[in-house]
Backbone as JSON Lines, residues from 0, in Angstrom:
{"i":0,"aa":"X","n":[-2.0,6.9,-5.92],"ca":[-1.19,5.58,-6.03],"c":[-1.33,4.9,-7.3]}
{"i":1,"aa":"X","n":[-2.6,5.12,-7.89],"ca":[-2.87,4.48,-9.3],"c":[-1.88,4.99,-10.19]}
{"i":2,"aa":"X","n":[-1.7,6.09,-10.39],"ca":[-0.69,6.53,-11.52],"c":[0.72,6.06,-11.29]}
{"i":3,"aa":"X","n":[1.14,5.97,-10.15],"ca":[2.58,5.4,-9.74],"c":[2.44,3.96,-10.04]}
{"i":4,"aa":"X","n":[1.44,3.12,-9.62],"ca":[1.18,1.72,-10.16],"c":[1.18,1.51,-11.53]}
{"i":5,"aa":"X","n":[0.66,2.26,-12.25],"ca":[0.79,2.28,-13.64],"c":[2.19,2.62,-14.23]}
{"i":6,"aa":"X","n":[2.78,3.53,-13.78],"ca":[4.04,4.01,-14.18],"c":[5.24,3.09,-14.01]}
{"i":7,"aa":"X","n":[5.05,2.47,-12.63],"ca":[6.26,1.55,-12.16],"c":[6.0,0.17,-12.58]}
{"i":8,"aa":"X","n":[4.85,-0.17,-12.51],"ca":[4.71,-1.76,-12.83],"c":[3.82,-1.92,-14.12]}
{"i":9,"aa":"X","n":[2.75,-1.49,-14.29],"ca":[1.85,-1.89,-15.6],"c":[2.68,-1.63,-16.75]}
{"i":10,"aa":"X","n":[2.91,-0.38,-16.84],"ca":[3.54,0.12,-18.13],"c":[4.84,-0.49,-18.48]}
{"i":11,"aa":"X","n":[5.57,-1.07,-17.5],"ca":[6.88,-1.34,-17.67],"c":[6.89,-2.92,-17.92]}
{"i":12,"aa":"X","n":[5.75,-3.66,-17.62],"ca":[5.79,-5.12,-17.68],"c":[5.16,-5.64,-18.98]}
{"i":13,"aa":"X","n":[5.68,-6.96,-19.07],"ca":[4.97,-7.55,-20.38],"c":[4.5,-8.85,-19.7]}
{"i":14,"aa":"X","n":[3.3,-8.87,-19.41],"ca":[2.58,-10.22,-18.75],"c":[2.22,-11.16,-19.82]}
{"i":15,"aa":"X","n":[2.62,-12.43,-19.53],"ca":[2.1,-13.38,-20.41],"c":[0.69,-13.94,-20.13]}
{"i":16,"aa":"X","n":[0.03,-13.49,-18.92],"ca":[-1.26,-13.99,-18.81],"c":[-1.96,-13.08,-17.76]}
{"i":17,"aa":"X","n":[-3.19,-13.24,-17.64],"ca":[-3.93,-12.39,-16.82],"c":[-3.44,-12.72,-15.23]}
{"i":18,"aa":"X","n":[-3.38,-14.02,-14.93],"ca":[-2.82,-14.57,-13.79],"c":[-1.43,-13.83,-13.45]}
{"i":19,"aa":"X","n":[-0.69,-13.8,-14.35],"ca":[0.55,-13.28,-14.1],"c":[0.42,-11.62,-13.83]}
{"i":20,"aa":"X","n":[-0.38,-11.11,-14.59],"ca":[-0.49,-9.71,-14.22],"c":[-0.97,-9.37,-12.86]}
{"i":21,"aa":"X","n":[-2.18,-10.36,-12.53],"ca":[-2.65,-10.14,-11.05],"c":[-1.63,-10.39,-10.15]}
{"i":22,"aa":"X","n":[-0.75,-11.45,-10.2],"ca":[0.12,-11.59,-9.12],"c":[1.17,-10.62,-9.11]}
{"i":23,"aa":"X","n":[1.58,-10.22,-10.27],"ca":[2.78,-9.07,-10.22],"c":[2.22,-7.81,-9.58]}
{"i":24,"aa":"X","n":[0.96,-7.45,-9.99],"ca":[0.43,-6.21,-9.59],"c":[-0.02,-6.45,-7.96]}
{"i":25,"aa":"X","n":[-0.44,-7.44,-7.6],"ca":[-0.62,-7.7,-6.03],"c":[0.77,-7.58,-5.24]}
{"i":26,"aa":"X","n":[1.87,-8.06,-5.88],"ca":[3.16,-8.14,-5.27],"c":[3.64,-6.72,-4.98]}
{"i":27,"aa":"X","n":[3.43,-5.79,-6.19],"ca":[3.8,-4.49,-6.3],"c":[2.91,-3.68,-5.02]}
{"i":28,"aa":"X","n":[1.67,-3.95,-4.97],"ca":[0.71,-3.16,-4.11],"c":[1.22,-3.54,-2.42]}
{"i":29,"aa":"X","n":[1.45,-4.95,-2.35],"ca":[1.94,-5.29,-1.01],"c":[3.19,-4.62,-0.66]}
{"i":30,"aa":"X","n":[4.22,-4.56,-1.66],"ca":[5.33,-3.86,-1.26],"c":[5.18,-2.49,-0.94]}
{"i":31,"aa":"X","n":[4.37,-1.65,-1.8],"ca":[3.99,-0.31,-1.6],"c":[3.3,-0.08,-0.27]}
{"i":32,"aa":"X","n":[2.66,-0.93,0.29],"ca":[1.86,-0.65,1.45],"c":[2.73,-1.25,2.62]}
{"i":33,"aa":"X","n":[3.55,-2.06,2.42],"ca":[4.29,-2.59,3.62],"c":[5.76,-2.35,3.83]}
{"i":34,"aa":"X","n":[6.46,-1.83,2.62],"ca":[7.83,-1.85,2.43],"c":[8.29,-0.42,2.28]}
{"i":35,"aa":"X","n":[7.46,0.39,1.54],"ca":[8.01,1.7,1.08],"c":[7.3,2.87,1.82]}
{"i":36,"aa":"X","n":[8.44,3.63,2.79],"ca":[7.86,4.66,3.66],"c":[7.15,5.78,2.72]}
{"i":37,"aa":"X","n":[6.21,6.57,3.19],"ca":[5.4,7.67,2.27],"c":[5.59,8.95,3.05]}
{"i":38,"aa":"X","n":[5.87,9.85,2.35],"ca":[6.02,11.2,3.09],"c":[4.74,11.65,3.81]}
{"i":39,"aa":"X","n":[3.63,11.39,2.9],"ca":[2.32,11.68,3.25],"c":[1.81,11.13,4.74]}
{"i":40,"aa":"X","n":[2.45,10.18,5.26],"ca":[1.99,9.44,6.56],"c":[3.44,9.5,7.33]}
{"i":41,"aa":"X","n":[4.02,10.65,7.43],"ca":[5.15,10.74,8.18],"c":[6.37,9.83,8.09]}
{"i":42,"aa":"X","n":[6.76,9.56,6.87],"ca":[7.72,8.64,6.47],"c":[7.45,7.35,7.03]}
{"i":43,"aa":"X","n":[6.14,6.87,7.31],"ca":[5.97,5.55,7.43],"c":[5.32,4.88,6.36]}
{"i":44,"aa":"X","n":[5.29,3.3,6.43],"ca":[4.71,2.75,5.33],"c":[3.08,2.96,5.67]}
{"i":45,"aa":"X","n":[2.22,2.87,4.7],"ca":[0.77,2.74,4.98],"c":[0.24,1.84,5.91]}
{"i":46,"aa":"X","n":[1.03,0.71,5.92],"ca":[0.41,-0.3,6.83],"c":[0.85,0.25,8.45]}
{"i":47,"aa":"X","n":[2.14,0.88,8.48],"ca":[2.38,1.34,9.79],"c":[1.51,2.43,10.15]}
{"i":48,"aa":"X","n":[1.28,3.25,9.14],"ca":[0.25,4.43,9.67],"c":[-1.04,3.87,10.01]}
{"i":49,"aa":"X","n":[-1.68,2.79,9.16],"ca":[-2.93,2.36,9.68],"c":[-2.66,1.8,11.2]}
{"i":50,"aa":"X","n":[-1.66,1.01,11.48],"ca":[-1.72,0.46,12.82],"c":[-1.66,1.48,13.93]}
{"i":51,"aa":"X","n":[-0.89,2.77,13.53],"ca":[-0.71,3.76,14.65],"c":[-2.14,4.48,14.79]}
{"i":52,"aa":"X","n":[-2.96,4.47,13.64],"ca":[-4.36,5.17,13.75],"c":[-5.2,4.23,14.7]}
{"i":53,"aa":"X","n":[-5.0,3.13,14.33],"ca":[-5.91,2.01,15.08],"c":[-5.45,2.1,16.61]}
{"i":54,"aa":"X","n":[-4.33,2.15,16.83],"ca":[-3.7,2.42,18.17],"c":[-4.4,3.5,18.77]}
{"i":55,"aa":"X","n":[-4.43,4.71,18.18],"ca":[-5.04,5.75,18.74],"c":[-6.51,5.86,19.05]}
{"i":56,"aa":"X","n":[-7.26,5.23,18.0],"ca":[-8.58,4.84,18.1],"c":[-8.86,3.88,19.37]}
{"i":57,"aa":"X","n":[-8.19,2.97,19.72],"ca":[-8.23,1.97,20.64],"c":[-7.93,2.46,21.91]}
{"i":58,"aa":"X","n":[-6.91,3.63,22.09],"ca":[-6.76,4.1,23.29],"c":[-7.75,5.46,23.91]}
{"i":59,"aa":"X","n":[-8.64,5.74,22.88],"ca":[-9.34,6.61,23.34],"c":[-10.88,6.04,23.86]}
{"i":60,"aa":"X","n":[-11.36,6.51,24.84],"ca":[-12.64,6.12,25.4],"c":[-13.62,6.64,24.48]}
{"i":61,"aa":"X","n":[-14.52,5.6,24.14],"ca":[-15.63,5.99,23.21],"c":[-16.92,6.02,24.11]}
{"i":62,"aa":"X","n":[-17.54,7.09,24.32],"ca":[-18.65,7.24,25.05],"c":[-19.89,7.57,23.95]}
{"i":63,"aa":"X","n":[-21.0,7.28,24.33],"ca":[-22.27,7.57,23.46],"c":[-23.2,8.44,24.36]}
């Protein structure tokens, strides 16, 4: 993801301040994790994949 972040956001932007860079990069990460489906997680967003994984963990009985 780091190389995609650099290619799509950092290298194409001209930030006027550190705060602007931080905000723009944070928005890009948010979009990537919540709005963009990824093939590596069955065409779900990473956020959807995480929720599905948590649901599986919660549905399994944990025994010690």
